Backbone as JSON, one array per atom type, in Angstrom:
{
  "sequence": "MLSYSPYDNVKPRLPGVVRGHRVCGDSQVQYWEPGPKWVAKLRDENTGHYPILFRTNMEAGHGGKSGRFQRYRELSESYAFVLQQLGIAQP",
  "N": [[-3.22, 6.01, -3.39], [-1.48, 4.39, -1.4], [-1.58, 4.56, 0.65], [-3.38, 2.29, 0.86], [-1.2, 0.76, 1.17], [0.04, -1.82, 2.77], [2.84, -2.42, 3.2], [4.16, -0.06, 3.19], [2.75, 1.31, 4.99], [4.29, 0.35, 7.44], [4.77, 0.6, 10.89], [6.62, 1.97, 13.92], [5.25, -0.33, 16.83], [3.5, -2.52, 18.68], [3.26, -5.32, 17.98], [0.04, -7.31, 16.18], [-2.41, -9.87, 15.83], [-2.33, -10.18, 12.32], [-4.13, -12.28, 10.0], [-4.81, -13.57, 6.94], [-3.79, -11.42, 5.37], [-4.29, -9.56, 2.35], [-0.8, -8.94, 0.53], [0.04, -7.87, -1.49], [-1.77, -6.81, -4.79], [-1.41, -6.32, -7.44], [-0.98, -7.84, -10.6], [1.58, -8.25, -11.4], [3.64, -9.06, -10.1], [5.0, -11.59, -8.16], [3.01, -13.89, -5.7], [4.66, -14.74, -3.82], [6.21, -12.78, -3.62], [6.33, -10.54, -2.16], [5.16, -10.71, 0.76], [7.65, -12.12, 2.38], [8.94, -9.81, 2.52], [7.19, -7.95, 3.75], [7.12, -9.21, 6.03], [9.69, -8.67, 7.39], [10.41, -5.95, 7.68], [8.07, -6.02, 8.97], [9.51, -6.88, 11.51], [11.19, -5.46, 11.32], [10.91, -3.19, 13.23], [9.16, -3.82, 15.28], [8.46, -3.42, 18.53], [8.23, -4.83, 20.63], [8.94, -7.49, 22.33], [7.34, -10.19, 21.92], [7.38, -12.39, 18.84], [7.43, -12.67, 15.21], [5.46, -14.38, 13.31], [5.92, -16.04, 10.15], [4.26, -17.86, 8.19], [3.64, -19.56, 5.5], [1.3, -21.49, 3.37], [1.42, -23.46, 1.11], [-0.16, -25.26, -0.42], [-2.76, -24.88, 0.45], [-6.07, -23.95, 0.46], [-8.12, -21.2, 0.44], [-9.48, -21.93, 2.79], [-8.29, -24.12, 4.12], [-5.8, -27.02, 4.02], [-7.29, -29.78, 2.54], [-8.75, -32.76, 3.48], [-9.03, -36.29, 5.57], [-7.89, -35.82, 8.32], [-5.69, -33.09, 8.24], [-6.74, -30.1, 8.69], [-6.63, -31.07, 11.76], [-3.5, -31.46, 12.09], [-2.94, -28.96, 11.5], [-3.38, -27.5, 12.74], [-2.33, -28.34, 15.94], [0.47, -28.22, 14.69], [-0.09, -24.81, 15.61], [-0.52, -24.96, 17.66], [1.74, -25.87, 18.75], [3.81, -23.83, 18.6], [2.93, -22.1, 20.12], [3.29, -22.95, 22.81], [5.54, -23.59, 22.59], [6.54, -20.79, 22.95], [6.1, -20.29, 24.78], [7.5, -21.47, 26.71], [7.14, -24.32, 27.34], [7.37, -25.97, 25.17], [9.54, -27.61, 23.23], [11.66, -26.62, 20.52]],
  "CA": [[-2.62, 4.65, -3.02], [-0.29, 4.65, -0.14], [-1.88, 4.05, 2.11], [-3.33, 0.95, 1.06], [-0.35, -0.46, 0.59], [0.01, -2.21, 4.11], [4.68, -1.82, 3.08], [4.5, 1.54, 3.07], [2.41, 1.95, 6.39], [4.35, -0.25, 8.81], [4.7, 2.18, 12.22], [7.32, 0.54, 15.38], [4.58, -0.42, 17.73], [3.02, -4.57, 19.55], [2.68, -7.06, 16.7], [-0.94, -8.17, 16.63], [-2.54, -11.03, 15.02], [-2.58, -10.27, 11.21], [-4.16, -13.12, 9.23], [-5.36, -12.97, 5.68], [-3.71, -10.5, 5.01], [-3.2, -9.33, 1.18], [-0.03, -7.86, 1.03], [0.27, -7.25, -2.65], [-2.65, -7.59, -6.23], [-0.21, -5.99, -8.61], [-0.55, -9.42, -11.6], [2.94, -8.88, -12.34], [4.46, -9.64, -8.69], [4.22, -12.97, -7.33], [2.9, -13.95, -4.58], [5.69, -14.85, -2.8], [7.59, -11.56, -3.06], [5.96, -8.89, -0.8], [5.0, -11.49, 1.88], [8.64, -11.96, 3.09], [9.2, -7.84, 2.19], [6.39, -6.87, 4.27], [7.31, -9.55, 7.55], [10.57, -8.77, 7.44], [9.56, -4.8, 7.73], [6.69, -5.5, 10.65], [10.28, -7.42, 12.24], [12.21, -4.33, 11.88], [8.95, -2.28, 13.64], [8.31, -4.91, 16.5], [8.7, -2.46, 19.65], [7.81, -5.72, 21.75], [9.58, -9.31, 22.44], [7.37, -11.12, 20.66], [8.3, -12.82, 17.49], [5.78, -11.9, 14.34], [5.65, -15.51, 12.85], [5.38, -15.62, 8.85], [4.28, -18.92, 7.72], [2.97, -19.52, 4.29], [0.96, -23.18, 3.14], [1.25, -23.62, -1.09], [-0.8, -26.91, -0.48], [-3.86, -25.0, 0.36], [-7.17, -23.31, 0.19], [-8.76, -20.23, 1.96], [-10.33, -23.33, 3.9], [-6.56, -24.73, 4.81], [-5.62, -28.1, 3.04], [-7.82, -30.78, 2.56], [-8.29, -34.07, 4.1], [-9.48, -36.23, 6.7], [-6.65, -35.18, 9.7], [-5.08, -31.39, 7.81], [-7.16, -29.88, 9.94], [-5.84, -31.42, 12.94], [-1.83, -31.15, 11.63], [-2.25, -27.3, 10.83], [-3.79, -27.06, 13.96], [-1.06, -29.45, 15.94], [1.78, -26.37, 14.48], [0.02, -23.68, 16.34], [-0.23, -25.12, 19.75], [3.52, -26.34, 19.12], [4.45, -22.54, 18.49], [1.78, -20.95, 21.88], [3.15, -24.11, 23.62], [7.64, -23.04, 22.32], [6.63, -18.77, 23.28], [5.43, -20.52, 26.62], [8.77, -22.17, 26.61], [6.45, -25.13, 28.17], [8.09, -27.26, 24.64], [11.71, -27.62, 22.9], [11.55, -25.79, 18.93]],
  "C": [[-1.82, 4.18, -1.95], [-0.27, 4.72, 0.26], [-3.04, 3.23, 2.23], [-2.99, 0.15, 1.16], [0.46, -1.25, 2.95], [2.28, -2.46, 4.48], [4.88, -0.56, 4.07], [3.44, 2.34, 4.74], [2.47, 1.62, 8.0], [4.97, 0.75, 9.86], [5.53, 1.38, 13.36], [5.44, 1.04, 16.43], [4.65, -2.45, 18.54], [3.0, -4.65, 18.3], [0.88, -7.07, 17.28], [-0.9, -9.07, 15.88], [-3.06, -11.06, 13.24], [-2.71, -12.08, 10.04], [-5.55, -12.89, 7.83], [-4.96, -12.31, 4.69], [-2.96, -10.48, 3.56], [-2.53, -8.61, 1.56], [0.24, -7.18, -0.51], [-0.77, -7.48, -3.72], [-2.11, -7.5, -6.75], [0.2, -7.65, -8.77], [1.56, -9.1, -12.08], [4.13, -8.82, -11.25], [3.64, -11.12, -7.82], [4.05, -12.67, -6.26], [3.55, -14.08, -3.16], [6.99, -14.45, -2.72], [7.27, -10.74, -2.22], [5.77, -9.64, 0.65], [6.7, -11.32, 2.68], [9.26, -10.18, 3.6], [8.79, -7.62, 3.38], [6.87, -7.74, 5.86], [8.61, -9.14, 7.58], [10.61, -7.09, 8.19], [9.08, -5.11, 9.06], [8.04, -6.35, 11.48], [11.2, -6.18, 13.64], [11.79, -3.14, 12.67], [8.87, -2.57, 14.78], [9.08, -3.94, 17.46], [8.67, -4.0, 21.05], [8.98, -7.02, 21.67], [8.42, -10.56, 21.88], [7.55, -11.0, 18.97], [6.81, -12.81, 16.83], [6.56, -13.53, 13.47], [5.33, -15.69, 11.38], [4.85, -17.09, 8.1], [3.02, -19.41, 6.15], [2.36, -20.94, 4.12], [0.5, -23.13, 1.06], [0.05, -24.41, -1.17], [-2.45, -26.68, -0.43], [-4.74, -23.74, 0.19], [-7.32, -22.28, 1.22], [-8.76, -21.01, 2.71], [-9.29, -23.61, 4.31], [-6.61, -26.0, 4.2], [-6.98, -29.46, 3.31], [-7.58, -32.04, 3.12], [-9.21, -34.42, 4.89], [-8.33, -35.37, 8.28], [-5.9, -33.65, 9.41], [-5.43, -30.31, 8.67], [-6.41, -29.81, 11.48], [-4.41, -30.79, 13.24], [-1.94, -29.95, 11.59], [-2.41, -26.98, 12.69], [-2.57, -27.64, 15.51], [0.12, -28.0, 15.74], [1.74, -25.02, 15.22], [-0.3, -23.94, 17.67], [0.77, -25.37, 19.9], [3.97, -24.46, 19.58], [4.06, -22.44, 20.37], [2.88, -22.75, 22.47], [5.67, -23.73, 23.85], [7.25, -21.42, 22.62], [6.73, -19.41, 24.71], [6.89, -21.08, 27.29], [8.58, -23.42, 27.98], [7.09, -26.99, 26.35], [9.34, -26.87, 23.79], [10.65, -27.29, 21.02], [12.18, -27.03, 18.07]]
}
């Protein structure tokens, strides 16, 4: 089981994109507990200079927020992050 644990398998490396990764499936561990701990370990083991972004939307389902313009708002947040990393926009 240890080989399936994302937290226990973090090794020093350059970060990649991780989306929708299930951190823990234990019903006794609340869903908000393992995420920040896992991301903190990923940041500690990050050998590159790129940031590791952890974003949790508690108001959305698997397909994102519902509503007429919500997907554009979420997309604009992603663009803002990219522009900030490129030094084009202020945080």
